[in-house]
N, C-alpha and C positions, 0 to 999 in steps of 0.2 A: 385417686378415687374414680371409678368408672360408674356412669349412670347418674350424672348430675340431675337434680330435681328441676332444673330450669329448661325452658323450651329451647329448641334448636334455632329458632328464628324469632327475633324480637324487633319491634319498631318503637322509636322514641322521637319526640320532638315534632309530632304532627301538628300542622297549622292548616286551617281550611284554605284551600286554593293554592297551597305551596307544596311542591314535591321535592323533598330533599334527596340529593343524589349520593350522599356519603354512606358507604357500607363498610363495615368492619367484619372480616372473617377471622375467627380464632384458629390459627393453624397449629399452635402448640401451647399447652398450659399444663399445670400440675394435675388437672382433672379433665375428664372427658365427658361430653354430653350424652354419648351412647357408645355401645361396644364397637361400633364401626371405626371409632377414632382412637388414636394412641395418645397417651399422656406422658409427660416427663416434667421434672423440675426445671422449668424454663418458660420462655415466652416467645411467641412469634405471631404477628398479626399481618394480615393482608388488608390494605385499605384502598378502596376505590373512591375517588373524588370526581368532580366534573372534568378535571384536567389530567389526573395522574392515576397510575396503578403503583402502589407503594408496598414494599416489604419493610415492615418495622420489626427488627430483630429476627432471629432465626432459630431460637431455642439452642439446645446443646448438641443436637444430633441431626439426622435427616428426617425425623418424623414429620416435620412441617411440610416436607415434600409429599409424603404419603397422604397426609391429611388434606393437603391442597388438592390432590387428585380426587379424593372422595367428594370434595366441595366443588369440583369442576373449575378450579382456579388454575389458570395457565401461568405459571411463574416465569416462563420465558418472555411474557409480555410486560413484566414489571419494568418501569422506566426509572424508578428511584428506589434505592435501598437505604435504610437508615439504621444505624446501630445506636442504641440508647446509651450504652456505657461498656466499659472494657472487661466484662465478665463472661466466662465461657458459656453460661446457661442462657445467654442472649446472643452471643456471636459464634457459637460452636459450629453452626451449620452454614456460615457465610461462604466458606471456600467452596463447598458443594453447590451453593446457589450460584456463585459466579461461573461455575462450570456449565450449568444448564441454562444460564441466562447470559448471552454474549454482549449485551449492550448497556445494561443498567449501570448508573453511577452509584457508588457506595459512599454515603456521607458518614464520616466517622471522626470522632474527636482526635486531635493530634496528641492528646494526653491519654488515649485509650490503650497504649501499649506499655504501660508501667508493669512492674512485677507485683501483681495483686495476689493476695493470699487471704484465705480464711484461717485466722489464727496465724501460726508461723510454719505450718506443715503442709497445708493443702493449697497448691497453686490454683488460682481460679482465673487466670488471665487468658489472653488471646494468642493466636498464631501470628508471628511476625510477618508471615507471608502477606497478610492483609494490608499491612502498611506499605509494602512494596508493590502491590497490585496497581497497575496503571489506571484502573478505574476508581481507585479510592481517592476521595476528596477529603482532605484533612481540615476539620473545622475548628473554630475557636470563637467563644463569645456568641455573637449573633450573626446568622447567615440567612438573608432573605433569598430564597430560591426563586420565588415569583410572587405574584399578588395573592396566591392561595396558600403557599407553604413557607414557613419560617422555622429555622432551628435556633434554639437559644440554650445557653448553659446556666444563666442567672448567676454566674461566678462573680459578677460585679455587684450583686445585691447582698445586703446584710440580712442574716436570718433573724427573725423575731422569736422563733421557737427553737428549742434545743435540737441538735442534730446528733444522732447516735450512730457511731461507726459499727456497732454490733459485732465487734471482733473481726471486722474486715480491715485489712492492713495493706500497706504498700511497702515493699522492701526498697530501702534507699542505701546510700553509702554509709549512712549512720545507723543502719539496722532497720528494724520494723517500726513503722509509725502508723497511727490511725489514718485510714483513708479519708481525705476531705472531699472526694468525689468530684474533682474538677473535670473529670472525664465524662461526666453525665450530661446528656443533652435531652431536650424535650422538643417534640414536633408540634407546631401550631398549625392547624388547618382552619382557614377562614373562608367560609362560604358566602360572605357578604352580609349575612345576618347574624352569624354566631361564631364564637371562637371555641375551637375544640382543641384540647391539649392531650397529647398522647405521651405517656411516660412509661419507662420500663419498670423501675423499682422505686423511684422517688426517694433515693438515698439521702438527698438533702433535707428531707422531711416534707411529707404531704402538706402539712399546715403552712410551711414556708412557701411551697410552690403555689398553693392557693392564694396566699397573701400577695405574692409577686405577680401572678398571672390572671387570677379571677376569671376562669373560663366559664362558658355556658355548659360545656360537657367535658368531663374528665374521663379518660380511659387509661387504666394502668394499675400497677401495684402500689400499695401503701407502705410496704415493708414493716408490717406489724406482726409477722409470723412468730417472732420470739417472745411476744407478749403472753404472759400466762393468763389463760381464760378461767376465771373463777366467777363467783357470784357478783363481784364488783372489781373493776379495774379502773383506777383513776385516770390513767393515760388514755385508755380507749373511751372512757366517758367524756373526757375533755375533748378528744378528737371528734367524737360524734356530735357534740354540741357545736363546736366551731365549724365543722364541715356542713352541718345542717343550716348554718346561718347564711351560707351562700345560696344564690339562685342557680345552683349547679346540679346537674344530673351526673351521677358517678357510676361507671362500669369498672369494677375492680377485679383483681385476679392474682395469681402467682404468689408473690411474696407477702401479700396481705395476710395469708393464712386463712384456711376455710373456717376454722372454729372462730377465729378473730372476726372474720366477716360476719358470721352469724350473730355474734355479739353486737356488732355495729348495726346490723339489719334490724334488730329488735328496737333500736333507738331511732334509726334514720328512715325506716319503712321504705316507701316507694322512691326515695331519693337515691337509693343505692341498689345495685344488682351485681351478681357475680357472673363472670363469663368463663366458659370452659372450651376445650378443644372441640371443634366441630360446629360451634355456634356462629350465627350471622346476626349482626346488629345493623339495623338501618337507622341512621341518625337524621 
């Protein structure tokens, strides 16, 4: 969808006397904020903090690079790249990124190179070249990069809510099995006052992630896009009720689904917003 109804630049979390320095630039998403920006099924975010310039995911192609140019983001200055999980629509552009950026480290789960499929026919995994790249840092469980950034998988935590594989599978020696998403990781940004969680698709379940992490700000997909939107949807109703119970501001996108987002928006009001390619959020 081109021509999102949302403004190209938004500010959240303003407190008198405090200037927050975290900015999120949406480089690729399923929708575009205006015709100058490209859209695709995928996600890529550029995040500026007090200490770092971060590329979080790269979409499935090189449109994140073109959109970055429109936003005057210099990707060669990125010092840290993070891949949220091992699917092509989040990591398809990483090889191109590593070509234009000669120094950034790439943090990627060691489990991200499985044979991932949608159903049993469509391969949705990554290029093996990323695993062999000398700048790839293979992660597992919790990795504290510094006092500002931490990566975690929550693989050691028990889910309190159901986790739906949504016909996403991993091919093993025993055949196809439902993906348990042990390759998914979440970026925590701590600015000293707040905890910000950035997620790609929240395959382990947005309600589980909120229960485990309880952030002040959440940025990322909810993976509700396959939920049928009708007059009443019990799963979305329950999710909106539980999500609203947290003191969290949500910026969602991509796999949430735009119609599903609108359903949630009616119930969650100002607690939730949708972000599209070309938008900049100041947190």
